[in-house]
C-alpha positions in Angstrom: -5.0 -21.7 6.2 -7.8 -21.1 3.8 -10.0 -23.5 1.7 -10.7 -20.8 -0.8 -9.0 -17.3 -0.9 -10.2 -14.5 -3.3 -8.6 -11.5 -4.2 -10.5 -8.8 -5.6 -7.6 -6.6 -7.5 -4.5 -8.3 -9.1 -2.0 -5.9 -9.6 1.8 -5.8 -7.6 0.0 -6.5 -4.4 -2.7 -9.2 -5.3 -0.4 -11.1 -7.4 2.4 -11.4 -5.4 -0.4 -12.6 -2.5 -1.7 -15.1 -4.5 2.0 -16.3 -5.5 3.5 -16.0 -2.4 0.2 -17.8 -0.7 0.5 -20.6 -3.4 4.5 -21.2 -2.6 3.4 -21.6 0.7 0.2 -24.0 0.4 -1.5 -21.0 2.6 -5.2 -21.7 0.9 -6.5 -24.7 -1.7 -7.8 -22.6 -4.3 -6.9 -18.9 -4.8 -8.8 -17.3 -7.5 -8.7 -13.1 -8.6 -11.3 -11.3 -10.1 -10.7 -7.9 -11.8 -12.8 -4.8 -13.3 -10.7 -4.9 -16.9 -10.6 -8.0 -19.4 -7.1 -7.9 -20.0 -6.2 -7.7 -16.6 -8.1 -11.1 -16.1 -6.6 -12.2 -19.0 -3.3 -11.3 -18.6 -3.3 -13.0 -14.8 -4.3 -16.3 -16.2 -2.3 -16.6 -18.7 0.6 -15.9 -16.3 -1.0 -18.7 -13.7 -1.1 -16.0 -11.5 -4.2 -17.9 -9.9 -6.5 -20.7 -10.3 -8.8 -18.6 -12.4 -9.4 -15.0 -12.7 -12.2 -13.5 -14.2 -14.3 -9.7 -13.9 -17.3 -10.9 -12.0 -16.1 -9.2 -8.8 -19.3 -11.1 -6.7 -18.9 -14.4 -8.1 -14.7 -14.9 -7.0 -16.4 -14.4 -3.7 -18.6 -17.4 -3.5 -17.3 -20.1 -0.4 -14.3 -17.9 0.2 -13.2 -18.5 3.7 -10.6 -15.5 3.0 -11.2 -12.2 0.6 -8.8 -9.4 0.4 -9.5 -5.9 -1.6 -6.7 -5.1 -3.5 -7.6 -2.2 -5.3 -7.0 1.5 -5.2 -8.1 2.8 -1.4 -10.9 4.9 -3.8 -12.6 1.7 -4.7 -13.1 -0.3 -1.6 -16.5 1.1 -0.6 -17.8 0.3 -4.0 -16.1 -3.3 -3.9 -17.6 -4.0 -0.7 -21.0 -3.1 -2.0 -21.2 -5.4 -5.0 -19.3 -8.3 -3.6 -21.1 -8.6 0.0 -24.7 -10.7 -1.2 -22.1 -13.6 -1.8 -19.9 -13.4 1.2 -20.8 -16.4 3.5 -21.1 -16.4 6.9 -17.5 -16.7 9.5 -15.5 -15.2 6.3 -12.9 -12.7 6.9 -12.8 -9.6 4.7 -9.6 -7.7 4.6 -7.8 -4.9 2.6 -4.5 -3.3 2.0 -5.2 0.0 1.9 -2.5 2.3 3.0 -5.4 4.5 3.9 -7.5 3.3 7.0 -10.1 5.8 8.8 -11.8 6.2 4.9 -11.5 2.7 3.9 -13.3 1.5 6.9 -15.8 4.5 6.9 -16.5 3.1 3.2 -16.6 -0.8 3.9 -18.0 -0.9 7.3 -21.9 0.1 6.1 -21.6 -3.1 3.8 -19.8 -5.6 5.5 -23.0 -8.1 6.4 -23.5 -9.8 10.1 -21.7 -12.7 10.3 -18.5 -11.5 7.9 -15.1 -10.7 9.8 -13.8 -7.7 8.5 -10.0 -6.9 9.7 -8.2 -3.9 7.9 -4.8 -4.7 7.0 -1.7 -3.2 5.2 1.4 -5.0 4.3 3.7 -1.8 4.2 5.8 -3.5 0.4 5.8 -2.0 -3.1 7.7 -1.2 -5.9 7.1 1.4 -8.4 5.7 -1.3 -11.1 1.8 -2.0 -11.4 -0.2 -4.7 -13.0 -0.2 -8.5 -12.7 3.1 -8.8 -14.5 4.8 -6.8 -11.8 3.6 -9.7 -8.9 6.3 -11.6 -7.3 6.2 -13.9 -4.1 9.2 -12.5 -2.2 7.1 -9.0 -1.9 6.2 -9.1 1.4 9.5 -11.1 3.2 11.1 -8.9 5.9 9.1 -5.9 6.0 6.2 -5.3 7.8 2.4 -5.6 8.0 0.0 -3.6 9.8 -3.2 -5.2 11.2 -5.7 -2.4 12.5 -8.7 -4.2 14.5 -12.2 -3.3 14.9 -13.4 -2.3 18.4 -16.2 -5.2 18.7 -15.0 -7.5 16.0 -13.8 -11.2 16.5 -10.1 -11.0 17.6 -9.8 -14.8 16.3 -10.0 -13.8 12.9 -7.8 -10.8 13.9 -5.3 -13.2 14.7 -5.6 -15.4 11.6 -5.2 -11.9 9.4 -1.7 -11.6 11.6 -0.8 -15.6 10.4 -1.8 -15.4 7.1 1.0 -11.5 6.9 3.2 -14.0 8.9 3.5 -16.8 6.3 3.8 -14.3 3.6 7.0 -13.3 5.6 5.8 -10.1 6.8 6.6 -9.2 10.6 3.2 -7.8 12.4 2.3 -5.2 14.1 -0.8 -4.4 15.8 -2.4 -0.6 15.5 -5.5 1.5 15.9 -6.7 3.1 12.7 -6.0 6.5 13.6 -2.1 5.7 14.5 -2.1 3.9 11.2 -3.2 6.7 9.1 -0.6 9.2 11.4 2.5 7.3 10.8 1.9 6.5 7.4 1.2 9.8 6.5 5.1 10.9 7.5 7.1 7.8 6.3 5.2 7.2 3.6 2.8 9.5 2.0 5.0 13.0 2.6 7.6 11.5 0.9 5.8 10.5 -2.5 4.1 13.8 -2.3 7.3 15.7 -2.0 8.5 13.2 -5.2 6.0 14.3 -7.1 6.7 17.6 -6.9 10.1 17.3 -7.1 10.1 15.5 -10.0 7.6 18.3 -11.7 8.8 21.1 -10.6 12.4 19.5 -12.6 10.4 19.5 -15.5 8.9 22.7 -15.5 12.2 24.4 -14.6 14.0 22.3 -17.4 12.2 23.5 -20.0 13.9 23.1 -23.4 17.2 21.4 -21.9 14.6 18.5 -20.1 16.7 15.9 -22.1 20.2 17.0 -20.3 18.1 17.0 -16.6 16.9 13.3 -17.8 20.5 12.8 -18.9 22.6 13.7 -16.1 20.0 13.0 -13.6 22.1 11.9 -10.2 21.5 9.7 -7.6 19.3 12.1 -5.4 17.2 13.3 -8.5 16.7 9.6 -9.8 15.6 7.8 -6.7 13.4 10.5 -6.8 11.9 10.0 -10.2 11.3 5.9 -8.5 9.0 7.2 -6.2 7.5 9.4 -8.3 6.8 6.4 -10.9 4.4 4.8 -8.6 0.9 3.9 -10.1 -1.2 7.9 -10.8 -4.5 6.1 -9.1 -3.6 4.7 -6.3 -1.4 7.8 -5.2 -4.6 10.0 -6.1 -6.7 7.7 -3.9 -4.2 7.9 -1.4 -3.9 11.4 -0.8 -7.7 12.5 -1.1 -8.4 10.0 1.6 -6.0 10.5 4.4 -6.3 14.3 3.4 -6.1 15.8 7.5 -3.0 13.5 8.3 -1.6 14.3 5.2 -2.1 18.3 5.5 -0.9 18.2 8.7 2.6 16.6 8.4 2.7 18.6 4.9 2.6 22.0 7.5 4.9 21.0 9.5 7.9 19.8 6.8 6.9 23.2 5.1 7.9 24.7 8.7 11.4 22.6 8.5 12.1 23.7 4.6 11.7 27.7 5.8 14.5 26.5 8.5 16.5 25.4 5.9 15.9 28.1 3.6 17.0 30.6 6.2 20.0 28.6 7.7 21.4 28.4 4.1 20.5 32.1 3.2 22.3 33.2 6.2 25.7 31.0 6.0 24.3 29.0 8.8 26.3 25.8 8.7 25.6 24.0 11.6 22.3 23.9 12.1 22.9 22.1 8.2 25.3 20.0 9.9 23.3 18.9 12.6 20.3 18.3 11.2 22.4 15.9 8.0 24.4 14.4 11.0 21.1 13.2 12.3 19.3 12.0 9.5 22.7 10.1 8.7 22.0 8.4 11.6 18.3 7.5 10.9 19.1 6.1 7.5 22.1 3.7 9.2 19.5 2.4 11.6 16.6 1.6 8.6 20.1 -0.5 7.2 20.6 -2.2 10.7 17.0 -3.5 11.0 17.5 -4.8 7.2 14.7 -2.1 6.0 16.5 -0.6 3.6 
């Protein structure tokens, strides 16, 4: 699909894109760039890309597709750095789980003649770094493309096809709707997981080792989510602030509803909710998203 693919950031997502693109023959040349020399050394040692260095702009020379795979808070600064080296006709994309703030930060730096197509592969694990990448990460998962008004539709279609060839199912959305949907299905669950694990740690005190030792399935699942990259999730919450706060307010109301039901012994209300949420889990399994 592309002569040269440049990945700015070679962590879990960037490394997985490189490995999948190489396996599927999506680019003739795949290069990476990262701010840290030790990360670049690891990417080179593992052969994830053809070459990886710390000069972000130089990596973009002659690239047909440039994908920024950094935490969302860095996307604007990275775009400013690489902009002078983006060739006319190139496609610039990114993988952030927040769209409106990233578009706000990136768009002013995108040169004329470069096609900016925001996208978001909804895939990941709690691990980070080049070693965490694997080519199957995107298979059977959704990738959301949020093309901007007035931008080249052919470029958006090409980004969508790239993600399809990475194994993803593709959906087009507006940036605003993307941020609201992801606030519900991704951002709020991570916020709750961080809170629950932190609360358990605070309450355990001297018995912390016992809490860890006897952690049951529910708490164990929360710890997996709460082990996600701190920099990435700090930036997500700060850059999708409005949507997260709106959804968090609704969640607090629902939590108080459950609190009252437990206090007054209203088992029918608890059963009704648990039965409804169980059906959602079954639907996820049927859709092969579990």
